[in-house]
Each structure stands twice: as C-alpha cells, then as structure tokens.
C-alpha positions, 0 to 999 in steps of 0.5 A, a space after each residue: 491502541 492505548 495505555 491500557 483501557 479496560 476490558 470492556 471497552 477492549 473488545 470494541 477496540 479490536 477486531 480479528 479475522 483468522 484466515 485459511 492461510 498467511 496473510 500478506 497483502 491487505 488494503 482498506 476499501 475506500 467506497 463510502 458505502 462499504 465502511 468495514 470492507 477489506 481485502 486480503 492476499 494470501 502467501 502460499 509459496 505455490 502457484 495457487 493462491 487466493 484473494 478474500 474480500 472480507 468485511 465486519 458485520 457490525 451487529 454480530 462484530 465478526 468479519 465474513 468473507 463475502 468473497 474468495 477468488 484464485 490467485 497465480 502466485 502471492 499478490 505483492 499488493 492489493 489495492 481497491 480503486 480510490 474512489 471516495 464518492 462511489 461513482 467508478 465502478 467497484 474494482 480492485 487490482 492486484 500485482 502478482 506476475 502481472 497487473 490484474 483489475 477485478 470487478 467486486 459485485 454482491 455475486 461475486 468477482 470478476 476478472 475485467 482485465 489483465 494488463 501485460 506489457 510484455 507482449 512479445 514474450 513469454 517471459 513475465 517480469 514480476 511486479 513488485 508493487 503498484 500504486 492507485 492515482 488518486 486524483 485520475 483513478 483512470 491511471 495506475 503505476 507498476 513497479 518490476 524486477 526488470 528496472 521499469 515502471 509502467 503507467 497504465 491508462 485505464 478505462 472504466 467505463 464509469 460512464 452512466 449506461 456503459 457496461 464495456 469491461 475495463 481495459 487499459 493500455 501502457 501510457 508509458 513506460 521507463 527506466 527507473 532505477 539501474 536494479 530492481 524497482 521494489 516500490 512505486 508512489 503517487 504524491 498525494 499533492 495538488 501535483 500528484 496526478 502526475 507527480 510519483 516516486 520509487 525505491 528499489 535495489 539500488 538504494 535510491 528514491 527517485 522522483 519522475 515527473 509524468 509531464 517531463 520524464 526525460 530525466 529524474 531526481 535522486 531524493 535519497 540515497 541509503 548510506 551502504 547502497 542497501 535495497 529500499 523496499 517500501 515509500 510512503 507519501 505523507 498524505 496531507 502535506 506532499 513534500 514529505 515522504 518516508 521508505 526504509 531498507 532491507 533488514 533495517 529497524 528505523 524509517 527515514 523520512 524525506 523532505 524533497 525540498 531537501 533531497 539526500 538528507 532525512 529529516 527524521 530517522 524513526 528508530 525504536 523497532 528491534 527487528 525489521 521494520 516490514 511496513 508503514 502508513 501515514 494518517 489519512 487525515 494529519 500530516 504529522 502522524 505515521 504508523 509503522 510496524 515489522 518482526 518485533 511484532 509492534 505496530 508504532 504511531 509516531 508524532 513527528 511535528 517535531 521536525 527537524 528536532 530528533 524524534 525519540 519514542 512513538 507516542 502508541 504502541 501496540 503488540 501483535 501475537 506474531 510479526 507484523 508484514 502488512 499496516 494500512 491506516 483506513 482512509 475514510 475511517 481514520 480512527 482505524 488501523 489494520 495490521 497482518 501477522 501470520 494468518 490474522 488480521 486485526 483492525 486496531 481503533 486509535 
C-alpha cells in the first residue's frame, strides 16, 4: 500500500487467496500462535453457504485452507474470540439466521452452541451483525432486523480441565432503534465492558451502558435519515467512532463528547463505502474501502481541521466489500473483493 515499491518487494507486500465463492464476511485470528490465520464467509444467494479457515504458509507464501464447514445462509459477520493471550478455547462466532459459536481444532471445526432468543417462535429475525467484547470475552452483543440488540453471556469453559461445551444465555435484550438495527459495537475503552453503540435504518447512532439500560444517548442522526450501515470505535481513543450511511461515499467521524456534530468527514471515495477499520495501534489512522475498488488509509490527527486526502491508497481489482486491520500484526490489512482475499502490508 505505497506509492511505487518495486516489483522485487511487491510479492512480499501482498498475499492473495482465491476462494471458490464470493467472499463477504472475513476476520483475522487474534491468537498469538496463529499469526496469518483468517476466517472467510461465502456470499451465495441460497441456503447452503460456507465458512472457511485459511492460514498463510510463510515458507511457500501461499494461503492454505485449514477447515471448511457448512453454514445456513451467508454469514453477516464472522469473528474470532478476542483472546490475545490464548487462554480461552479457540472459538469462532458467526451471525446469520442465529448466532453460532464454533470450536476450531486441528481435526476440523465443530458447532459448540446455537444461540436463539426467540424460543417461542418458529420465526427468526435475522442477525445483521454482532460484536465480541474484548475486555470480557464472555459477552457477545448481536443486532437484528427486529429493532433489538441482545447481549449474550457465554460460558466458555476456560477453567483448566473443564471440557464441557460452550453455552450461552441472554443477559439482556433491548429495543435499540425504531427500525432495523444494522450494527453493534462495544467501546474499546476501559469502560468498554459496559458501553456499546448501535446504528440502524432510523439513521441514528445510539450509545448504551449495560449498567443503565433504561436510557440511551443519541450520538448522531443522519441529516437525510438514511440508514446507517456500520459503526466502528477507535481502538485507542474511545471518544471517537465512525459510521457511514447506505450508498454514501463519505465516512463520518464522531466524538461522543460532542453529540450530533461530526468532527470529520472522509470523502475521497468515488462510490459507495462498504467498510472501515481503525488501526489497532494508533488513535489517528483508519482504513476505508468501497465500491470504487479503493482501500484508503487516513491520518485524522489534525481534526477538527478538514482532512482532505488519504495518506495511502490501494486499488484492488474489484469492488471491496470488507476490510479488516490485523490486531496482532498492525502492519497488515485484509480486504475482500469478488472471490478474493488480499492481505496488504502497510
């Protein structure tokens, strides 16, 4: 992701994997012993979909498939347990019709639990997204088209010698928005165990505190009331988060101390934005990607002065529908377009 590195170094700057289907969901593994491991979710417009776990063979510079398993409907998100020390079981969660937690091992992947809070109904309201709490990995929050967010408590059996499977229960379910909820994310700050935010079709960003769920704070409302699709917290400074609206070419950066007034707008994309990822190691860098086939890295440290241009740009061969910045190796960003995954050294 640079302005003209020669072709000798190029090969080591980008690694590519071609999946047998269009890739939509994607996430970096966080365990220290699994450096270049990612999970990919297929996007096939039918019931039968797949999740694949791949890892880079650093000797051959090729990605290899470690495990593939069936998933009903496309995954709206996949996420590894945020376990930087490797003390929890090796778990992967997926959202779609339900939230599922999978145990990954060398002999394959097995479903540990399926979490469904519509116990009385055959109807399930699809989950649009979820987030796994970094400070307390026994908490997962899900967002749904039925206007609710649900916070799940997991029992992951990380006590030594316990082999019983992972299980989960509803900690709380709340009506978060007036319409569908499209994304949920826990704050990355010291209070991040309890603070989370959500966005949705009513065009608002709302912030919640698990200790005081009787009220929420509206952080931002889209001026045209367009649906807000995604939100992401700054990983170093929990005062900042970003969001974007459906079909929008700009990312809005918000300061939760100054509700309803964006502190910056990043508007160099020439087509709809699809994703964004904050740097894990820096409070002032964020990567955005979209249908213009561009992944852009921005330096926002001069806020609230206008941020005119990104500091780095990468052009992919297709519309980028997913971007993720590696937590354990902050010089690597992964993008997905068509049926390709690429990891880029930044």
